[in-house]
C-alpha positions in Angstrom: -65.7 -13.7 -48.3 -62.0 -13.8 -47.6 -60.3 -16.9 -48.6 -57.2 -18.1 -46.9 -56.3 -21.2 -48.9 -57.1 -22.6 -52.5 -56.3 -26.3 -53.1 -56.4 -27.3 -56.6 -56.3 -30.6 -58.6 -55.6 -31.2 -62.2 -57.4 -34.3 -63.4 -61.4 -35.0 -63.5 -62.3 -38.4 -62.8 -65.9 -40.0 -63.1 -66.9 -42.6 -60.6 -67.8 -45.6 -62.5 -69.4 -48.9 -61.1 -69.7 -52.1 -63.3 -71.0 -55.3 -61.7 -70.4 -53.9 -58.1 -66.9 -52.9 -58.7 -66.4 -49.0 -58.4 -63.4 -47.3 -59.7 -62.3 -43.7 -61.1 -62.4 -43.3 -65.0 -60.2 -40.6 -66.4 -61.8 -37.9 -68.1 -60.1 -35.9 -71.1 -61.2 -32.6 -69.5 -59.4 -31.0 -66.7 -59.7 -28.0 -64.3 -57.7 -25.4 -66.5 -60.5 -23.0 -66.6 -60.2 -22.8 -62.8 -56.6 -21.6 -62.8 -57.2 -19.0 -65.3 -60.3 -17.8 -63.3 -58.2 -17.4 -60.3 -55.4 -15.7 -62.2 -57.8 -13.0 -63.2 -59.6 -12.8 -59.9 -56.4 -12.2 -58.1 -54.3 -10.3 -60.6 -52.7 -7.4 -58.8 -54.0 -8.4 -55.4 -52.7 -10.4 -52.6 -53.7 -13.9 -53.3 -54.3 -16.7 -50.7 -52.1 -19.5 -50.5 -52.4 -21.8 -53.4 -51.7 -25.5 -53.0 -51.6 -27.9 -56.0 -52.6 -31.3 -54.7 -52.7 -33.6 -57.9 -51.0 -36.9 -58.4 -50.2 -35.8 -62.1 -46.9 -34.2 -61.9 -47.1 -33.0 -65.6 -50.5 -31.6 -64.8 -48.9 -29.7 -61.8 -46.3 -28.2 -64.0 -49.1 -26.9 -66.3 -51.0 -25.6 -63.4 -48.0 -23.8 -62.1 -47.2 -22.3 -65.4 -50.6 -20.7 -65.6 -50.6 -19.4 -62.2 -47.0 -18.2 -62.7 -48.1 -16.1 -65.7 -50.4 -14.2 -63.3 -47.5 -13.7 -60.9 -49.2 -16.1 -58.5 -47.1 -18.5 -56.5 -48.1 -22.0 -55.7 -47.0 -24.9 -53.6 -47.1 -28.3 -55.1 -48.0 -31.2 -52.7 -48.4 -34.7 -54.7 -51.4 -36.3 -54.1 -51.7 -40.2 -53.8 -52.0 -42.0 -57.3 -55.3 -43.2 -58.1 -55.7 -46.7 -59.5 -56.8 -46.3 -63.0 
């Protein structure tokens, strides 16, 4: 299967409901393992367009650093902040 675009987020949130009120709840984990997988998968190959859509600018820098270490370029498109 050919892939044209990969769009990545950094943070993982859990959907929590209390007394009928729902909101995202931040998780200490993130999607770093996915970036390393993509780096290994496309090492030496022509990669698809990679978009970083996270609302976490520090996380975006970390993501970009990992991808850059594999020679993969990415585009940062800041996401909308989530009310936490």
